[in-house]
N, CA and C atoms as an extended XYZ file, in Angstrom:
486
Properties=species:S:1:pos:R:3:atomname:S:1:resname:S:1:resid:I:1 pbc="F F F"
N        50.292       -5.296      -55.790 N   UNK     1
C        49.087       -6.051      -55.944 CA  UNK     1
C        48.833       -6.933      -54.724 C   UNK     1
N        49.907       -7.536      -54.251 N   UNK     2
C        49.772       -8.381      -53.074 CA  UNK     2
C        49.276       -7.569      -51.880 C   UNK     2
N        49.782       -6.363      -51.725 N   UNK     3
C        49.399       -5.520      -50.604 CA  UNK     3
C        47.920       -5.113      -50.702 C   UNK     3
N        47.424       -4.882      -51.900 N   UNK     4
C        46.045       -4.490      -52.110 CA  UNK     4
C        45.074       -5.599      -51.695 C   UNK     4
N        45.336       -6.829      -51.990 N   UNK     5
C        44.473       -7.929      -51.609 CA  UNK     5
C        44.551       -8.223      -50.121 C   UNK     5
N        45.657       -7.885      -49.502 N   UNK     6
C        45.806       -8.118      -48.072 CA  UNK     6
C        44.831       -7.238      -47.281 C   UNK     6
N        44.657       -5.993      -47.689 N   UNK     7
C        43.782       -5.079      -46.960 CA  UNK     7
C        42.313       -5.228      -47.346 C   UNK     7
N        42.012       -5.917      -48.419 N   UNK     8
C        40.638       -6.099      -48.845 CA  UNK     8
C        39.929       -7.168      -48.044 C   UNK     8
N        40.639       -8.027      -47.392 N   UNK     9
C        40.020       -9.094      -46.634 CA  UNK     9
C        39.394       -8.504      -45.367 C   UNK     9
N        38.264       -9.044      -44.946 N   UNK    10
C        37.585       -8.586      -43.733 CA  UNK    10
C        36.528       -9.590      -43.324 C   UNK    10
N        35.665       -9.182      -42.407 N   UNK    11
C        34.608      -10.045      -41.918 CA  UNK    11
C        33.466      -10.030      -42.927 C   UNK    11
N        32.895      -11.177      -43.193 N   UNK    12
C        31.795      -11.238      -44.147 CA  UNK    12
C        30.563      -10.549      -43.568 C   UNK    12
N        29.665      -10.132      -44.450 N   UNK    13
C        28.467       -9.425      -44.015 CA  UNK    13
C        27.572      -10.312      -43.145 C   UNK    13
N        27.466      -11.556      -43.455 N   UNK    14
C        26.637      -12.478      -42.684 CA  UNK    14
C        27.154      -12.621      -41.253 C   UNK    14
N        28.480      -12.736      -41.117 N   UNK    15
C        29.073      -12.863      -39.783 CA  UNK    15
C        28.894      -11.565      -38.993 C   UNK    15
N        29.009      -10.423      -39.645 N   UNK    16
C        28.836       -9.136      -38.966 CA  UNK    16
C        27.406       -8.970      -38.467 C   UNK    16
N        26.424       -9.343      -39.267 N   UNK    17
C        25.013       -9.247      -38.850 CA  UNK    17
C        24.735      -10.197      -37.696 C   UNK    17
N        25.283      -11.404      -37.751 N   UNK    18
C        25.088      -12.379      -36.678 CA  UNK    18
C        25.673      -11.877      -35.365 C   UNK    18
N        26.855      -11.315      -35.406 N   UNK    19
C        27.479      -10.776      -34.185 CA  UNK    19
C        26.662       -9.593      -33.652 C   UNK    19
N        26.189       -8.727      -34.537 N   UNK    20
C        25.372       -7.583      -34.105 CA  UNK    20
C        24.075       -8.018      -33.446 C   UNK    20
N        23.401       -9.016      -34.013 N   UNK    21
C        22.159       -9.520      -33.413 CA  UNK    21
C        22.437      -10.162      -32.062 C   UNK    21
N        23.527      -10.922      -31.949 N   UNK    22
C        23.876      -11.569      -30.675 CA  UNK    22
C        24.160      -10.521      -29.595 C   UNK    22
N        24.856       -9.459      -29.931 N   UNK    23
C        25.138       -8.393      -28.956 CA  UNK    23
C        23.837       -7.703      -28.547 C   UNK    23
N        22.943       -7.441      -29.494 N   UNK    24
C        21.662       -6.806      -29.183 CA  UNK    24
C        20.813       -7.671      -28.257 C   UNK    24
N        20.763       -8.973      -28.512 N   UNK    25
C        20.006       -9.889      -27.651 CA  UNK    25
C        20.614       -9.939      -26.256 C   UNK    25
N        21.952       -9.962      -26.169 N   UNK    26
C        22.616       -9.995      -24.856 CA  UNK    26
C        22.303       -8.741      -24.048 C   UNK    26
N        22.303       -7.578      -24.694 N   UNK    27
C        21.975       -6.327      -23.990 CA  UNK    27
C        20.509       -6.341      -23.548 C   UNK    27
N        19.617       -6.841      -24.396 N   UNK    28
C        18.205       -6.925      -24.039 CA  UNK    28
C        17.957       -7.834      -22.850 C   UNK    28
N        18.645       -8.977      -22.811 N   UNK    29
C        18.498       -9.901      -21.678 CA  UNK    29
C        19.016       -9.264      -20.402 C   UNK    29
N        20.139       -8.561      -20.479 N   UNK    30
C        20.682       -7.899      -19.282 CA  UNK    30
C        19.718       -6.829      -18.766 C   UNK    30
N        19.143       -6.031      -19.661 N   UNK    31
C        18.185       -5.008      -19.234 CA  UNK    31
C        16.932       -5.634      -18.638 C   UNK    31
N        16.465       -6.716      -19.228 N   UNK    32
C        15.277       -7.405      -18.723 CA  UNK    32
C        15.511       -7.932      -17.309 C   UNK    32
N        16.728       -8.373      -17.028 N   UNK    33
C        17.028       -8.937      -15.706 CA  UNK    33
C        17.237       -7.859      -14.650 C   UNK    33
N        17.838       -6.738      -14.994 N   UNK    34
C        18.220       -5.753      -13.997 CA  UNK    34
C        17.267       -4.575      -13.862 C   UNK    34
N        16.505       -4.232      -14.870 N   UNK    35
C        15.653       -3.051      -14.809 CA  UNK    35
C        14.494       -3.154      -13.818 C   UNK    35
N        13.831       -4.307      -13.630 N   UNK    36
C        12.754       -4.324      -12.634 CA  UNK    36
C        13.211       -3.917      -11.235 C   UNK    36
N        14.455       -4.191      -10.883 N   UNK    37
C        14.969       -3.792       -9.568 CA  UNK    37
C        15.091       -2.280       -9.472 C   UNK    37
N        15.428       -1.633      -10.568 N   UNK    38
C        15.599       -0.188      -10.546 CA  UNK    38
C        14.282        0.552      -10.705 C   UNK    38
N        13.302       -0.062      -11.351 N   UNK    39
C        12.052        0.615      -11.639 CA  UNK    39
C        10.949        0.337      -10.629 C   UNK    39
N        11.204       -0.464       -9.614 N   UNK    40
C        10.154       -0.762       -8.637 CA  UNK    40
C         9.827        0.506       -7.863 C   UNK    40
N         8.566        0.855       -7.829 N   UNK    41
C         8.151        2.092       -7.176 CA  UNK    41
C         7.840        1.826       -5.715 C   UNK    41
N         7.809        2.905       -4.935 N   UNK    42
C         7.506        2.764       -3.513 CA  UNK    42
C         6.053        2.372       -3.306 C   UNK    42
N         5.189        2.732       -4.229 N   UNK    43
C         3.785        2.358       -4.101 CA  UNK    43
C         3.607        0.847       -4.187 C   UNK    43
N         4.428        0.181       -4.976 N   UNK    44
C         4.338       -1.261       -5.068 CA  UNK    44
C         4.891       -1.917       -3.811 C   UNK    44
N         5.824       -1.283       -3.144 N   UNK    45
C         6.444       -1.877       -1.973 CA  UNK    45
C         5.662       -1.594       -0.697 C   UNK    45
N         4.773       -0.637       -0.725 N   UNK    46
C         4.061       -0.244        0.475 CA  UNK    46
C         2.571       -0.463        0.271 C   UNK    46
N         2.075       -1.500        0.915 N   UNK    47
C         0.671       -1.854        0.764 CA  UNK    47
C         0.044       -2.077        2.135 C   UNK    47
N        -1.256       -1.842        2.202 N   UNK    48
C        -2.021       -2.047        3.427 CA  UNK    48
C        -3.067       -3.118        3.188 C   UNK    48
N        -3.274       -3.944        4.180 N   UNK    49
C        -4.382       -4.888        4.160 CA  UNK    49
C        -5.371       -4.468        5.228 C   UNK    49
N        -6.571       -4.128        4.816 N   UNK    50
C        -7.591       -3.642        5.740 CA  UNK    50
C        -8.784       -4.574        5.669 C   UNK    50
N        -9.197       -5.097        6.829 N   UNK    51
C       -10.304       -6.050        6.885 CA  UNK    51
C       -11.297       -5.607        7.948 C   UNK    51
N       -12.575       -5.564        7.576 N   UNK    52
C       -13.633       -5.295        8.556 CA  UNK    52
C       -14.033       -6.626        9.174 C   UNK    52
N       -13.906       -6.722       10.471 N   UNK    53
C       -14.291       -7.943       11.174 CA  UNK    53
C       -15.782       -7.897       11.498 C   UNK    53
N       -16.234       -6.765       12.039 N   UNK    54
C       -17.662       -6.604       12.321 CA  UNK    54
C       -18.004       -5.122       12.440 C   UNK    54
N       -19.263       -4.815       12.210 N   UNK    55
C       -19.810       -3.472       12.420 CA  UNK    55
C       -21.192       -3.675       13.015 C   UNK    55
N       -21.248       -3.700       14.340 N   UNK    56
C       -22.483       -4.044       15.052 CA  UNK    56
C       -23.108       -2.817       15.699 C   UNK    56
N       -24.410       -2.672       15.493 N   UNK    57
C       -25.151       -1.578       16.111 CA  UNK    57
C       -25.408       -1.914       17.568 C   UNK    57
N       -25.052       -0.987       18.448 N   UNK    58
C       -25.299       -1.156       19.877 CA  UNK    58
C       -26.684       -0.625       20.216 C   UNK    58
N       -26.996        0.532       19.706 N   UNK    59
C       -28.334        1.119       19.833 CA  UNK    59
C       -28.613        1.917       18.559 C   UNK    59
N       -29.627        2.792       18.580 N   UNK    60
C       -29.989        3.502       17.351 CA  UNK    60
C       -29.052        4.659       17.009 C   UNK    60
N       -28.003        4.907       17.842 N   UNK    61
C       -27.045        5.980       17.569 CA  UNK    61
C       -25.593        5.544       17.639 C   UNK    61
N       -25.320        4.291       18.012 N   UNK    62
C       -23.938        3.846       18.242 CA  UNK    62
C       -23.648        2.548       17.493 C   UNK    62
N       -22.446        2.500       16.902 N   UNK    63
C       -21.971        1.299       16.206 CA  UNK    63
C       -20.542        1.023       16.671 C   UNK    63
N       -20.238       -0.248       16.912 N   UNK    64
C       -18.874       -0.666       17.221 CA  UNK    64
C       -18.303       -1.319       15.957 C   UNK    64
N       -17.226       -0.738       15.417 N   UNK    65
C       -16.584       -1.253       14.202 CA  UNK    65
C       -15.262       -1.889       14.599 C   UNK    65
N       -15.118       -3.174       14.285 N   UNK    66
C       -13.864       -3.895       14.524 CA  UNK    66
C       -13.194       -4.138       13.182 C   UNK    66
N       -11.928       -3.782       13.087 N   UNK    67
C       -11.184       -3.997       11.855 CA  UNK    67
C        -9.752       -4.389       12.183 C   UNK    67
N        -9.060       -4.900       11.196 N   UNK    68
C        -7.649       -5.220       11.385 CA  UNK    68
C        -6.864       -4.558       10.266 C   UNK    68
N        -5.687       -4.087       10.620 N   UNK    69
C        -4.791       -3.424        9.685 CA  UNK    69
C        -3.498       -4.226        9.621 C   UNK    69
N        -3.142       -4.662        8.409 N   UNK    70
C        -1.920       -5.451        8.219 CA  UNK    70
C        -0.973       -4.688        7.305 C   UNK    70
N         0.289       -4.661        7.688 N   UNK    71
C         1.333       -4.041        6.875 CA  UNK    71
C         1.816       -5.069        5.862 C   UNK    71
N         1.428       -4.903        4.595 N   UNK    72
C         1.830       -5.811        3.533 CA  UNK    72
C         3.050       -5.300        2.777 C   UNK    72
N         3.594       -4.182        3.209 N   UNK    73
C         4.729       -3.585        2.514 CA  UNK    73
C         6.063       -4.099        3.017 C   UNK    73
N         7.101       -3.362        2.660 N   UNK    74
C         8.464       -3.744        3.029 CA  UNK    74
C         9.071       -2.813        4.063 C   UNK    74
N         8.314       -1.799        4.499 N   UNK    75
C         8.815       -0.833        5.477 CA  UNK    75
C         7.852       -0.752        6.649 C   UNK    75
N         8.344       -0.355        7.797 N   UNK    76
C         7.529       -0.261        9.008 CA  UNK    76
C         6.624        0.977        8.950 C   UNK    76
N         5.455        0.855        9.568 N   UNK    77
C         4.488        1.955        9.650 CA  UNK    77
C         4.624        2.597       11.027 C   UNK    77
N         4.745        3.949       11.052 N   UNK    78
C         4.848        4.605       12.356 CA  UNK    78
C         3.683        5.549       12.649 C   UNK    78
N         2.685        5.590       11.772 N   UNK    79
C         1.503        6.399       12.034 CA  UNK    79
C         0.351        5.983       11.132 C   UNK    79
N        -0.865        5.992       11.694 N   UNK    80
C        -2.048        5.600       10.932 CA  UNK    80
C        -3.135        6.648       11.166 C   UNK    80
N        -3.725        7.136       10.065 N   UNK    81
C        -4.838        8.070       10.142 CA  UNK    81
C        -6.076        7.370        9.596 C   UNK    81
N        -7.118        7.254       10.406 N   UNK    82
C        -8.368        6.609       10.008 CA  UNK    82
C        -9.432        7.691        9.893 C   UNK    82
N       -10.084        7.740        8.733 N   UNK    83
C       -11.126        8.742        8.491 CA  UNK    83
C       -12.414        8.056        8.066 C   UNK    83
N       -13.534        8.631        8.497 N   UNK    84
C       -14.846        8.165        8.057 CA  UNK    84
C       -15.391        9.222        7.111 C   UNK    84
N       -15.783        8.774        5.913 N   UNK    85
C       -16.209        9.717        4.879 CA  UNK    85
C       -17.680       10.084        4.950 C   UNK    85
N       -18.478        9.345        5.699 N   UNK    86
C       -19.894        9.670        5.820 CA  UNK    86
C       -20.046       11.002        6.542 C   UNK    86
N       -20.922       11.850        6.036 N   UNK    87
C       -21.080       13.194        6.595 CA  UNK    87
C       -21.691       13.161        7.990 C   UNK    87
N       -22.665       12.305        8.203 N   UNK    88
C       -23.405       12.303        9.466 CA  UNK    88
C       -22.855       11.328       10.505 C   UNK    88
N       -21.703       10.727       10.256 N   UNK    89
C       -21.139        9.727       11.168 CA  UNK    89
C       -19.823       10.249       11.729 C   UNK    89
N       -19.657       10.139       13.052 N   UNK    90
C       -18.442       10.611       13.721 CA  UNK    90
C       -17.826        9.507       14.572 C   UNK    90
N       -16.502        9.512       14.648 N   UNK    91
C       -15.799        8.598       15.553 CA  UNK    91
C       -15.889        9.206       16.949 C   UNK    91
N       -16.479        8.481       17.893 N   UNK    92
C       -16.620        9.034       19.235 CA  UNK    92
C       -15.472        8.627       20.149 C   UNK    92
N       -14.986        7.382       20.015 N   UNK    93
C       -13.845        6.953       20.830 CA  UNK    93
C       -13.236        5.696       20.226 C   UNK    93
N       -12.013        5.423       20.659 N   UNK    94
C       -11.320        4.214       20.213 CA  UNK    94
C       -11.251        3.262       21.395 C   UNK    94
N       -11.545        2.010       21.148 N   UNK    95
C       -11.521        1.008       22.206 CA  UNK    95
C       -10.203        0.219       22.202 C   UNK    95
N        -9.664       -0.057       21.028 N   UNK    96
C        -8.381       -0.765       20.917 CA  UNK    96
C        -7.647       -0.216       19.717 C   UNK    96
N        -6.395        0.081       19.750 N   UNK    97
C        -5.523        0.334       20.890 CA  UNK    97
C        -5.925        1.622       21.606 C   UNK    97
N        -5.441        1.789       22.815 N   UNK    98
C        -5.927        2.868       23.667 CA  UNK    98
C        -5.326        4.233       23.349 C   UNK    98
N        -4.099        4.296       22.825 N   UNK    99
C        -3.451        5.583       22.584 CA  UNK    99
C        -3.772        6.086       21.186 C   UNK    99
N        -4.600        7.127       21.118 N   UNK   100
C        -4.969        7.717       19.837 CA  UNK   100
C        -5.528        9.107       20.074 C   UNK   100
N        -5.475        9.924       19.044 N   UNK   101
C        -6.101       11.245       19.117 CA  UNK   101
C        -7.245       11.280       18.111 C   UNK   101
N        -8.375       11.837       18.546 N   UNK   102
C        -9.584       11.860       17.721 CA  UNK   102
C        -9.991       13.306       17.470 C   UNK   102
N       -10.306       13.594       16.202 N   UNK   103
C       -10.805       14.906       15.825 CA  UNK   103
C       -11.980       14.698       14.878 C   UNK   103
N       -13.179       14.660       15.411 N   UNK   104
C       -14.435       14.474       14.671 CA  UNK   104
C       -14.406       13.197       13.830 C   UNK   104
N       -14.125       13.258       12.535 N   UNK   105
C       -14.126       12.074       11.683 CA  UNK   105
C       -12.737       11.498       11.453 C   UNK   105
N       -11.732       12.008       12.132 N   UNK   106
C       -10.362       11.541       11.960 CA  UNK   106
C        -9.809       10.984       13.262 C   UNK   106
N        -9.135        9.863       13.133 N   UNK   107
C        -8.496        9.231       14.279 CA  UNK   107
C        -7.041        9.006       13.904 C   UNK   107
N        -6.109        9.425       14.761 N   UNK   108
C        -4.693        9.251       14.460 CA  UNK   108
C        -4.047        8.350       15.503 C   UNK   108
N        -3.452        7.246       15.019 N   UNK   109
C        -2.704        6.333       15.894 CA  UNK   109
C        -1.224        6.607       15.708 C   UNK   109
N        -0.544        6.975       16.777 N   UNK   110
C         0.899        7.209       16.706 CA  UNK   110
C         1.616        5.913       17.065 C   UNK   110
N         2.264        5.318       16.077 N   UNK   111
C         2.984        4.061       16.277 CA  UNK   111
C         4.492        4.263       16.260 C   UNK   111
N         4.956        5.494       16.509 N   UNK   112
C         6.392        5.779       16.404 CA  UNK   112
C         7.205        5.057       17.469 C   UNK   112
N         6.623        4.793       18.641 N   UNK   113
C         7.356        4.075       19.694 CA  UNK   113
C         7.487        2.603       19.345 C   UNK   113
N         6.419        2.029       18.826 N   UNK   114
C         6.411        0.611       18.447 CA  UNK   114
C         5.847        0.484       17.032 C   UNK   114
N         6.677        0.726       15.979 N   UNK   115
C         6.163        0.697       14.604 CA  UNK   115
C         5.618       -0.672       14.205 C   UNK   115
N         4.676       -0.644       13.281 N   UNK   116
C         4.082       -1.866       12.748 CA  UNK   116
C         5.004       -2.395       11.652 C   UNK   116
N         5.730       -3.457       11.974 N   UNK   117
C         6.717       -4.022       11.054 CA  UNK   117
C         6.030       -4.718        9.886 C   UNK   117
N         6.744       -4.922        8.773 N   UNK   118
C         6.152       -5.640        7.640 CA  UNK   118
C         5.646       -7.023        8.054 C   UNK   118
N         4.415       -7.332        7.659 N   UNK   119
C         3.811       -8.614        7.995 CA  UNK   119
C         3.001       -8.603        9.274 C   UNK   119
N         3.174       -7.589       10.119 N   UNK   120
C         2.425       -7.529       11.373 CA  UNK   120
C         1.018       -6.981       11.139 C   UNK   120
N         0.136       -7.314       12.081 N   UNK   121
C        -1.262       -6.900       12.003 CA  UNK   121
C        -1.704       -6.397       13.368 C   UNK   121
N        -2.522       -5.334       13.375 N   UNK   122
C        -3.067       -4.836       14.638 CA  UNK   122
C        -4.590       -4.761       14.526 C   UNK   122
N        -5.284       -5.074       15.625 N   UNK   123
C        -6.737       -4.889       15.636 CA  UNK   123
C        -7.069       -3.445       16.008 C   UNK   123
N        -8.106       -2.918       15.403 N   UNK   124
C        -8.568       -1.569       15.712 CA  UNK   124
C       -10.072       -1.654       15.933 C   UNK   124
N       -10.513       -1.194       17.108 N   UNK   125
C       -11.939       -1.198       17.442 CA  UNK   125
C       -12.322        0.235       17.783 C   UNK   125
N       -13.304        0.762       17.035 N   UNK   126
C       -13.737        2.138       17.261 CA  UNK   126
C       -15.243        2.175       17.507 C   UNK   126
N       -15.647        3.187       18.255 N   UNK   127
C       -17.064        3.440       18.477 CA  UNK   127
C       -17.470        4.617       17.606 C   UNK   127
N       -18.514        4.420       16.823 N   UNK   128
C       -18.978        5.425       15.877 CA  UNK   128
C       -20.385        5.852       16.281 C   UNK   128
N       -20.634        7.169       16.225 N   UNK   129
C       -21.954        7.694       16.590 CA  UNK   129
C       -22.548        8.443       15.407 C   UNK   129
N       -23.866        8.392       15.339 N   UNK   130
C       -24.622        9.125       14.321 CA  UNK   130
C       -25.987        9.472       14.910 C   UNK   130
N       -26.704       10.349       14.251 N   UNK   131
C       -28.039       10.700       14.734 CA  UNK   131
C       -28.972        9.513       14.622 C   UNK   131
N       -28.916        8.835       13.487 N   UNK   132
C       -29.758        7.651       13.280 CA  UNK   132
C       -28.900        6.565       12.630 C   UNK   132
N       -28.865        5.396       13.271 N   UNK   133
C       -28.147        4.234       12.736 CA  UNK   133
C       -29.188        3.225       12.282 C   UNK   133
N       -29.038        2.752       11.062 N   UNK   134
C       -29.971        1.759       10.529 CA  UNK   134
C       -29.195        0.508       10.118 C   UNK   134
N       -29.813       -0.642       10.323 N   UNK   135
C       -29.210       -1.893        9.881 CA  UNK   135
C       -29.084       -1.856        8.352 C   UNK   135
N       -27.918       -2.225        7.848 N   UNK   136
C       -27.673       -2.189        6.415 CA  UNK   136
C       -27.035       -0.893        5.940 C   UNK   136
N       -26.957        0.100        6.823 N   UNK   137
C       -26.297        1.355        6.469 CA  UNK   137
C       -24.808        1.096        6.261 C   UNK   137
N       -24.201        1.823        5.347 N   UNK   138
C       -22.788        1.622        5.031 CA  UNK   138
C       -21.954        2.750        5.614 C   UNK   138
N       -20.765        2.375        6.105 N   UNK   139
C       -19.803        3.342        6.630 CA  UNK   139
C       -18.542        3.216        5.780 C   UNK   139
N       -18.124        4.322        5.167 N   UNK   140
C       -16.933        4.345        4.325 CA  UNK   140
C       -15.730        4.775        5.157 C   UNK   140
N       -14.710        3.932        5.187 N   UNK   141
C       -13.529        4.164        6.020 CA  UNK   141
C       -12.298        4.237        5.123 C   UNK   141
N       -11.474        5.259        5.347 N   UNK   142
C       -10.206        5.416        4.627 CA  UNK   142
C        -9.085        5.378        5.649 C   UNK   142
N        -8.054        4.579        5.361 N   UNK   143
C        -6.884        4.472        6.235 CA  UNK   143
C        -5.666        4.937        5.455 C   UNK   143
N        -4.932        5.883        6.037 N   UNK   144
C        -3.693        6.374        5.435 CA  UNK   144
C        -2.568        6.041        6.407 C   UNK   144
N        -1.576        5.312        5.927 N   UNK   145
C        -0.446        4.912        6.768 CA  UNK   145
C         0.780        5.740        6.407 C   UNK   145
N         1.515        6.174        7.430 N   UNK   146
C         2.776        6.885        7.231 CA  UNK   146
C         3.909        5.926        7.573 C   UNK   146
N         4.834        5.759        6.645 N   UNK   147
C         5.951        4.842        6.844 CA  UNK   147
C         7.131        5.568        7.465 C   UNK   147
N         8.086        4.809        7.955 N   UNK   148
C         9.224        5.382        8.670 CA  UNK   148
C        10.064        6.297        7.787 C   UNK   148
N        10.022        6.116        6.473 N   UNK   149
C        10.799        6.976        5.574 CA  UNK   149
C        10.014        8.214        5.137 C   UNK   149
N         8.800        8.411        5.677 N   UNK   150
C         8.014        9.601        5.376 CA  UNK   150
C         7.041        9.443        4.223 C   UNK   150
N         7.004        8.297        3.570 N   UNK   151
C         6.066        8.076        2.472 CA  UNK   151
C         4.719        7.613        3.027 C   UNK   151
N         3.694        7.657        2.185 N   UNK   152
C         2.338        7.319        2.604 CA  UNK   152
C         1.739        6.262        1.698 C   UNK   152
N         0.766        5.534        2.236 N   UNK   153
C        -0.015        4.565        1.476 CA  UNK   153
C        -1.440        4.616        2.012 C   UNK   153
N        -2.407        4.407        1.131 N   UNK   154
C        -3.809        4.519        1.540 CA  UNK   154
C        -4.601        3.283        1.128 C   UNK   154
N        -5.642        3.021        1.888 N   UNK   155
C        -6.564        1.932        1.590 CA  UNK   155
C        -7.943        2.352        2.062 C   UNK   155
N        -8.978        1.870        1.382 N   UNK   156
C       -10.343        2.200        1.798 CA  UNK   156
C       -11.180        0.930        1.843 C   UNK   156
N       -12.228        0.992        2.662 N   UNK   157
C       -13.111       -0.155        2.822 CA  UNK   157
C       -14.484        0.360        3.247 C   UNK   157
N       -15.504       -0.428        2.980 N   UNK   158
C       -16.869       -0.081        3.369 CA  UNK   158
C       -17.389       -1.133        4.340 C   UNK   158
N       -17.903       -0.677        5.469 N   UNK   159
C       -18.485       -1.572        6.462 CA  UNK   159
C       -20.006       -1.451        6.407 C   UNK   159
N       -20.673       -2.581        6.470 N   UNK   160
C       -22.140       -2.604        6.502 CA  UNK   160
C       -22.584       -2.890        7.924 C   UNK   160
N       -23.439       -2.058        8.460 N   UNK   161
C       -23.882       -2.213        9.855 CA  UNK   161
C       -24.832       -3.388        9.969 C   UNK   161
N       -24.546       -4.241       10.943 N   UNK   162
C       -25.388       -5.422       11.211 CA  UNK   162
C       -26.230       -5.168       12.435 C   UNK   162
């Protein structure tokens, strides 16, 4: 009889539930603290800041567009592709920076020698030509940046001709 009562003793149900809830809360807090580091995507880490400084008409066929590109991400940018989406508007030449390749509506800046580090900003000035340029006309610009690890990020902006 003595042996039977010895093995019947155990943890009460209330204490068992309390310990189970405490362990569950501890695991939840640990996951809440550590999971954002594991789930952060590259898209969140790689961002572009694109600002139109001016878009001034020189004559009835030419516009000078000044913009700045800032690397808001965590990785360096080693290539930038600038495209104009308007059908009748073409990039004719780049004024700043000088090293670039142009193919109709696409301009490619190779920054592999001197990558754009996180937080840095570069000015970009392009000359755009069209058959007819009107004050108030909009130019849609898309910028795609290639990062040193081979990933891409894109940003778009609309410039209004003054």
